[in-house]
C-alpha positions as CSV (number, residue, x, y, z in Angstrom):
1,M,20.6,-209.0,111.7
2,K,17.0,-208.0,112.1
3,S,15.2,-206.4,109.2
4,R,14.6,-202.7,109.9
5,R,12.4,-200.1,108.3
6,L,13.8,-197.2,106.2
7,A,15.1,-194.5,108.6
8,L,16.9,-191.2,108.0
9,Y,19.1,-189.7,110.7
10,V,21.3,-186.7,111.1
11,N,24.6,-186.6,113.1
12,V,24.6,-184.1,115.9
13,P,27.2,-183.6,118.7
14,F,25.9,-184.4,122.1
15,D,26.5,-180.9,123.4
16,L,24.4,-179.3,120.6
17,L,21.6,-181.8,120.8
18,H,19.3,-180.1,123.3
19,D,19.1,-176.9,121.3
20,R,18.3,-178.8,118.1
21,L,15.5,-181.1,119.3
22,E,12.6,-179.0,118.1
23,R,14.1,-178.7,114.6
24,I,14.9,-182.5,114.5
25,E,11.3,-183.3,115.6
26,A,9.9,-181.0,113.0
27,L,11.9,-182.7,110.3
28,S,10.6,-186.1,111.3
29,I,14.0,-187.7,111.3
30,G,16.2,-189.5,113.8
31,V,19.5,-188.5,115.3
32,E,22.9,-190.0,115.6
33,I,24.4,-188.6,118.7
34,Y,28.1,-188.1,118.7
35,V,29.7,-188.4,122.1
36,E,33.2,-187.0,122.1
37,N,35.9,-188.3,124.5
38,N,35.9,-185.6,127.1
39,L,32.1,-185.7,127.6
40,L,32.0,-189.3,128.6
41,D,32.7,-188.9,132.3
42,S,30.3,-186.0,132.7
43,L,27.2,-187.9,131.4
44,L,25.3,-189.0,134.4
45,P,22.7,-191.8,134.2
46,E,19.9,-189.6,135.5
47,S,20.6,-186.9,132.9
48,L,20.8,-189.5,130.1
49,Q,17.5,-191.1,131.3
50,G,15.9,-187.6,131.1
51,L,17.2,-187.1,127.6
52,C,16.0,-190.6,126.6
53,S,12.5,-189.7,127.9
54,E,12.6,-186.4,126.0
55,L,13.5,-188.2,122.7
56,E,10.8,-190.7,123.3
57,R,8.2,-188.0,123.9
58,R,9.2,-186.3,120.7
59,G,9.3,-189.5,118.7
60,I,13.0,-189.1,117.8
61,E,14.8,-192.4,117.2
62,R,18.5,-192.4,117.9
63,T,21.8,-194.1,117.4
64,V,25.1,-193.2,119.2
65,H,28.5,-192.5,117.6
66,A,31.3,-193.4,120.0
67,P,34.4,-191.3,120.5
68,Y,37.0,-191.9,117.8
69,L,40.0,-189.6,118.5
70,D,42.9,-191.5,120.2
71,I,40.9,-194.7,119.9
72,S,42.7,-197.9,118.5
73,L,41.1,-201.3,119.0
74,G,44.3,-203.0,117.8
75,A,47.0,-200.7,119.3
76,F,50.4,-202.1,119.8
77,D,50.6,-200.5,123.3
78,R,48.5,-202.7,125.6
79,K,47.8,-199.6,127.8
80,V,46.3,-197.8,124.9
81,R,44.2,-200.8,124.1
82,E,43.0,-200.9,127.8
83,I,42.0,-197.3,127.7
84,T,40.3,-197.8,124.3
85,V,38.2,-200.6,125.7
86,K,37.4,-198.7,128.8
87,R,36.3,-195.6,126.9
88,L,34.2,-197.6,124.5
89,K,32.6,-199.5,127.3
90,R,31.5,-196.2,128.7
91,A,30.1,-195.3,125.3
92,I,28.2,-198.6,125.4
93,D,26.7,-197.5,128.7
94,V,25.6,-194.3,127.2
95,A,23.9,-196.0,124.2
96,R,22.2,-198.5,126.5
97,V,20.7,-195.7,128.8
98,L,19.6,-193.8,125.7
99,S,17.9,-197.0,124.2
100,A,19.9,-196.4,121.0
101,R,19.4,-198.6,118.0
102,S,23.1,-199.0,117.6
103,L,26.6,-197.8,118.6
104,V,29.0,-196.9,115.8
105,L,32.8,-197.5,116.5
106,H,35.9,-196.6,114.5
107,T,38.6,-199.4,114.5
108,G,41.5,-197.0,114.6
109,Y,43.4,-198.9,111.9
110,D,45.7,-196.9,109.6
111,E,47.8,-198.7,106.9
112,R,50.5,-196.1,107.3
113,F,51.2,-197.1,110.9
114,Y,50.2,-200.8,111.1
115,G,50.6,-202.1,107.5
116,E,53.7,-204.1,108.2
117,E,52.1,-205.9,111.1
118,K,48.5,-206.0,110.0
119,E,47.8,-209.5,111.2
120,G,49.0,-208.7,114.7
121,W,46.8,-205.6,114.7
122,I,43.8,-207.7,113.7
123,E,44.3,-210.2,116.5
124,R,44.6,-207.4,119.1
125,C,41.5,-205.8,117.6
126,K,39.6,-209.0,118.0
127,E,40.6,-209.2,121.7
128,S,39.3,-205.7,122.2
129,L,36.0,-206.4,120.4
130,E,35.5,-209.5,122.5
131,A,35.8,-207.5,125.6
132,L,33.3,-204.9,124.3
133,L,30.8,-207.6,123.3
134,E,30.8,-208.9,126.8
135,E,29.6,-205.5,127.9
136,A,27.3,-204.8,125.0
137,D,24.4,-207.1,125.9
138,Q,21.5,-205.7,123.7
139,V,23.5,-202.8,122.3
140,C,24.2,-203.4,118.6
141,L,27.8,-202.7,117.7
142,L,28.7,-201.4,114.3
143,V,32.3,-200.8,113.0
144,E,32.8,-198.0,110.5
145,N,35.3,-197.8,107.6
146,V,37.7,-194.8,107.8
147,F,41.3,-195.3,106.6
148,E,40.9,-198.9,105.6
149,R,42.0,-199.3,102.0
150,D,40.1,-202.6,101.4
151,P,37.5,-204.8,103.1
152,S,40.0,-207.4,104.5
153,I,40.0,-206.2,108.1
154,F,36.2,-206.2,108.3
155,E,36.1,-209.6,106.8
156,E,38.3,-210.9,109.6
157,I,36.1,-209.1,112.2
158,F,32.8,-210.4,110.8
159,T,34.1,-214.0,110.5
160,T,34.9,-214.0,114.2
161,F,31.9,-211.9,115.4
162,P,28.7,-212.6,113.6
163,T,26.7,-210.1,115.7
164,I,28.8,-207.1,114.8
165,G,27.7,-205.1,111.7
166,L,29.2,-202.5,109.3
167,C,28.5,-198.8,109.2
168,F,29.6,-198.1,105.6
169,D,30.8,-194.5,105.2
170,T,30.5,-193.3,101.6
171,G,32.9,-190.3,102.1
172,H,35.6,-192.3,103.8
173,F,35.4,-194.9,101.1
174,N,35.7,-192.2,98.4
175,V,39.0,-190.8,99.8
176,F,40.8,-193.8,101.3
177,S,39.7,-197.0,99.5
178,R,42.1,-198.5,97.0
179,V,39.6,-201.1,95.7
180,P,36.3,-200.6,93.8
181,L,33.0,-200.2,95.5
182,R,31.8,-203.4,94.0
183,S,34.5,-205.3,95.9
184,W,33.5,-203.8,99.2
185,M,29.8,-204.7,98.6
186,A,30.6,-208.2,97.3
187,H,32.5,-209.0,100.5
188,L,30.6,-207.0,103.1
189,G,27.2,-205.9,101.6
190,G,25.4,-208.5,103.7
191,R,26.8,-207.0,106.9
192,V,25.9,-203.4,106.2
193,A,23.4,-202.1,108.9
194,E,24.0,-198.4,108.5
195,L,25.2,-196.0,105.8
196,H,26.9,-192.7,106.5
197,L,25.9,-190.5,103.6
198,H,28.2,-187.7,102.6
199,D,30.3,-186.7,99.6
200,N,33.6,-185.4,98.4
201,L,35.8,-185.2,95.3
202,G,38.0,-188.1,96.4
203,M,40.9,-186.1,97.8
204,V,39.7,-184.7,101.2
205,D,37.1,-185.9,103.6
206,E,34.9,-182.8,103.1
207,H,31.5,-184.2,104.4
208,L,29.5,-182.5,101.6
209,P,25.8,-183.2,101.0
210,C,25.2,-186.1,98.6
211,G,25.7,-185.2,94.9
212,M,28.1,-182.4,95.6
213,G,31.1,-184.6,95.0
214,N,31.7,-187.7,92.9
215,F,30.8,-190.7,95.1
216,P,28.6,-193.1,93.0
217,F,25.5,-193.2,95.2
218,M,23.3,-194.8,92.5
219,S,25.8,-197.6,92.0
220,L,25.8,-198.2,95.8
221,G,22.0,-198.5,95.8
222,R,22.1,-201.0,93.0
223,L,24.9,-203.1,94.6
224,L,23.2,-203.2,98.0
225,R,19.7,-203.8,96.8
226,R,18.5,-203.4,100.4
227,R,16.3,-200.9,102.1
228,D,16.4,-202.2,105.7
229,L,19.1,-199.8,106.8
230,I,19.8,-196.8,109.0
231,F,20.7,-193.8,106.7
232,A,22.7,-191.1,108.5
233,V,23.7,-187.8,106.9
234,E,26.9,-186.3,108.2
235,V,28.0,-182.7,107.5
236,L,30.7,-180.6,109.2
237,R,29.1,-177.3,108.5
238,E,25.7,-176.8,110.2
239,E,24.5,-174.4,107.5
240,Q,24.6,-177.4,105.1
241,A,22.5,-179.7,107.3
242,L,19.1,-179.0,105.8
243,E,20.5,-179.4,102.2
244,A,22.3,-182.6,103.3
245,I,19.0,-184.0,104.7
246,E,17.0,-183.1,101.6
247,R,19.7,-184.5,99.3
248,G,19.9,-187.6,101.4
249,K,16.1,-188.1,101.2
250,R,16.3,-187.7,97.4
251,T,19.1,-190.2,97.1
252,I,17.2,-192.8,99.1
253,L,14.0,-192.1,97.1
254,R,16.0,-192.8,93.9
255,W,17.1,-196.1,95.3
256,L,13.6,-197.0,96.2
257,T,12.2,-196.1,92.8
258,G,15.2,-196.8,90.5
């Protein structure tokens, strides 16, 4: 993957973005635009081109986060897979028109449902990703850890698809992983292209600002030893956004100087 400069982004739902542009511009940060499922079909190319021009004018860099609800790249039901691929191809179109640096996808894997046929799920997931890559062209695809308990599924994906990267989500790891952070970074650190920065106490995916839970952010910085990443803060409560941004900046600064 290409080396990239340090960049801090904030996650914003598409339908809230227009009203937040001045604040985002004033903060001199980028934006990760979350496009939820039911918005996909209403986003016309001309309106997206207008938004892209507005973002360019304001100097706001962007990534796109694809829909994740009801999405499963390796679903047992082939019709569900077909719909998943169709919806994610539409998200690729959105990312392309917006000139986004990347598109973040969830795999949809959950050990509770697919654990007994993991290998079959992985093979179906690869078929879905192959179809998406045919559509992606210059759009950089990143898969994000959510319910995955260990790095094994991502190792399989990255062995097959060298152009796909990892969006490593700190909060999801803290709740759902069953192996140490060191293991994730030893196997996947070289494929990390983006970090989702949020925190929790290891029980519920609370999306707290960095340092308000118990995720080991300094350990992650030492294990990665990289600065050429997209850093995106994710909070559920808008009133915590400014604090999350400031804490995210401080966390990255400690990595740079520590």
